[in-house]
Structures are given as structure tokens and as C-alpha cells.
C-alpha positions as MATLAB code, in Angstrom:
seq = 'MLKKDGVPSPEELEGVKPSPERLKAGPVVIVECMQEIPCDPCYYACPRDAFRPFADINQKPEIDYEKCNGCSICIANCPGLAIFVVDYTYSEEEGLLKIPYELKPLPEKEEEVTVLNRAGEEIGRGRVVHVLNTKKQDRTAIVSVAIPKDILMDARHIRLRRGSDEG';
ca = [
      -4.691    3.739  -13.380;
      -6.352    6.125  -10.941;
      -9.933    5.732  -12.166;
      -9.724    1.945  -12.161;
      -7.845    1.078   -8.959;
      -7.181    4.368   -7.154;
      -3.458    4.293   -7.900;
      -2.081    6.846  -10.360;
      -0.173    5.484  -13.352;
       3.420    6.529  -14.075;
       2.067    8.751  -16.861;
      -0.356   10.480  -14.474;
       2.462   11.018  -11.972;
       4.761   12.618  -14.557;
       2.461   15.627  -14.648;
       2.904   16.374  -10.939;
       6.634   15.794  -10.405;
       9.204   18.564  -10.173;
      12.065   18.434  -12.661;
      15.088   16.249  -11.824;
      17.121   19.442  -11.397;
      14.649   20.813   -8.838;
      14.575   17.516   -6.968;
      18.371   17.701   -6.618;
      18.214   21.291   -5.297;
      16.624   20.493   -1.911;
      13.267   19.849   -0.258;
      10.273   20.373   -2.536;
       6.545   19.741   -2.476;
       4.797   17.131   -4.586;
       1.037   17.416   -4.948;
      -0.629   14.219   -6.125;
      -4.036   15.828   -6.549;
      -5.085   14.025   -9.716;
      -8.694   15.077  -10.161;
     -10.456   18.383  -10.471;
     -12.408   18.866   -7.246;
     -13.549   21.979   -5.346;
     -10.556   22.421   -3.045;
      -7.906   25.112   -2.517;
      -6.531   25.132    1.084;
      -2.989   24.510   -0.212;
      -3.019   27.868   -1.971;
      -3.889   29.736    1.217;
      -1.519   27.729    3.418;
       1.689   28.512    1.510;
       3.617   31.449    2.993;
       5.875   31.642   -0.094;
       3.085   31.793   -2.715;
       4.460   28.652   -4.373;
       0.929   27.559   -5.299;
      -0.221   29.506   -8.310;
      -3.613   31.250   -8.009;
      -6.579   29.095   -8.965;
      -8.629   30.342  -11.914;
     -11.409   28.066  -10.639;
     -11.741   26.308   -7.268;
     -12.003   22.988   -9.170;
      -8.592   23.447  -10.820;
      -5.766   21.091   -9.897;
      -2.961   22.833   -7.975;
      -0.020   24.196   -9.944;
       3.292   24.874   -8.201;
       6.036   27.370   -8.871;
       8.875   25.087   -7.780;
      11.340   27.969   -7.641;
       9.326   29.477   -4.778;
       8.885   26.215   -2.843;
      11.428   25.538   -0.106;
       9.789   22.348    1.179;
       8.663   23.915    4.469;
       5.739   21.407    4.618;
       3.120   23.828    5.957;
       0.798   22.822    3.105;
       0.878   19.104    4.016;
      -1.460   19.270    7.014;
      -3.785   21.687    5.212;
      -4.676   19.238    2.431;
      -7.950   17.459    3.284;
      -7.181   14.806    0.656;
      -3.760   13.916    2.151;
      -2.325   14.403   -1.342;
       0.684   16.590   -0.491;
       4.180   15.318    0.327;
       7.647   16.808    0.557;
      10.724   14.978   -0.728;
      14.348   15.889   -0.067;
      17.092   14.135   -1.984;
      19.735   16.257   -0.219;
      19.028   14.818    3.252;
      22.103   12.551    3.272;
      24.383   10.656    0.941;
      22.363    7.407    1.081;
      18.924    8.522    2.265;
      16.248   10.935    1.185;
      13.666   12.484    3.478;
       9.941   12.011    2.922;
       7.470   14.204    4.825;
       3.966   12.757    4.845;
       0.588   13.533    6.404;
      -0.279   11.040    9.137;
      -3.700   10.731   10.785;
      -3.488    7.303   12.434;
      -2.982    6.368   16.088;
      -0.598    5.692   17.614;
       1.801    8.216   16.139;
       5.256    6.956   15.264;
       8.121    8.017   17.515;
      11.427    9.625   16.602;
      14.045    7.034   15.568;
      11.392    4.331   15.211;
      11.962    1.895   12.351;
       8.953    1.691   10.027;
       7.869   -0.228    6.951;
       7.669    2.000    3.866;
       4.645    1.563    1.582;
       3.986    2.620   -2.000;
       0.789    4.245   -3.346;
      -0.929    0.843   -3.537;
      -0.107    0.059    0.104;
       2.551   -2.500   -0.809;
       5.737   -2.819    1.227;
       8.759   -1.438   -0.630;
      11.376   -1.043    2.099;
      12.310    0.198    5.539;
      12.690    3.679    6.932;
      13.491    5.558   10.125;
      11.323    8.288   11.638;
      13.358   11.482   11.928;
      10.698   13.876   13.221;
       7.008   14.009   14.116;
       5.309   17.403   14.020;
       1.886   17.397   15.673;
       0.512   20.753   16.798;
      -3.029   21.998   17.457;
      -2.744   24.226   14.392;
      -2.422   21.100   12.228;
      -5.875   19.921   13.325;
      -4.917   16.298   14.034;
      -2.871   15.781   10.867;
       0.677   15.089   11.990;
       3.595   15.508    9.610;
       5.977   12.579    9.842;
       9.472   12.866    8.378;
      11.007    9.536    7.395;
      14.552    8.844    6.184;
      14.456    6.190    3.471;
      16.773    4.901    0.749;
      16.893    7.342   -2.161;
      16.071    4.651   -4.701;
      12.512    4.285   -3.308;
      11.884    7.924   -2.347;
       9.607    8.757   -5.303;
       7.586    5.556   -4.854;
       7.163    5.842   -1.074;
       3.916    7.448    0.104;
       3.090    6.034    3.525;
       4.438    4.017    6.434;
       3.320    1.159    8.641;
       4.496    0.946   12.222;
       6.377   -2.199   13.074;
       5.541   -2.187   16.808;
       4.322   -5.514   18.028;
       4.554   -7.085   14.578;
       6.318  -10.302   13.754;
       8.610   -8.413   11.384;
      12.235   -8.381   12.514;
];
């Protein structure tokens, strides 16, 4: 439970997930902003107006999933690192997860990484497909990772395997 351990419960996550039909249609944003706080950069970042207007700056973001094409521009604009893009159409076996990444060193294309869930627990392996890191992103890179589809909705971060004892 979010208030107890910082990890949202399955029930809390249900309120922020796109429909199964939308997930199957291509890349789409998921905003795991679970608390009302004064924040709205996602609304201004979206070139497709997929974020609905905020009635109050403390309101949690609401998305019009029909307008979202998963471009990922909003990811680097979220100061809470709460925005991700998932793409179940990436390949037959793998989905694509685009995440904000503010650690050094940055992962490299084709690098194998350990995939972590919301609690920081290892849940599998992935492969870095792309790293986008421009000045406009203000030091928040967007890392695209190909991972097995069965862990795509649980995956929320990566750990580099460089120099580790992991095989």
C-alpha cells in the first residue's frame, strides 16, 4: 500500500492503467501519480493534448488514451518520475518499456540490464533498445528497454549489470 511502504497496491494501480484494448493498440502512457500534489508539467508537455486540463493544480493527471500515441515527451517533464510508456506491440515476445532515468552511468544501447519492479525487486532481464538524453530533457534520460511481455506491467526500473557478479 502506497501510504505504508511507498509501493502502490494492485487496487491503486487499476485506477491508472489504460484498458486492455488500448494496451494492445500500441505505445501508451501510464501515469503512476497516486497522490494529489501541486504539479502539472505533464499537461503542458503533451503535444497531442492527451492530458486532460486540470481543474486544480493538485488534481491527479487524467489521460485521454485515444489521443496518446506513446511519444514519451511527457516522461522527462515529470519531476516525480511517475510517467512511463509501455508498448505491447514492440515484438512477438517482448514489450517495450520507456522509463525516466537520472542515474550515472547511463545504460548503453544493446546492454543487458536487470529489470526491477516498483519495490526495487528483481523480476527479470531486459535489453536496452534506445537511450534519449538531450539538453531539453534537463538531465532526465529516457531509456527504452525490451523485456518479456509477461512482466511489462510490473517493470518500473532497471539496474545495470556492468561489473556485477551476475552472469
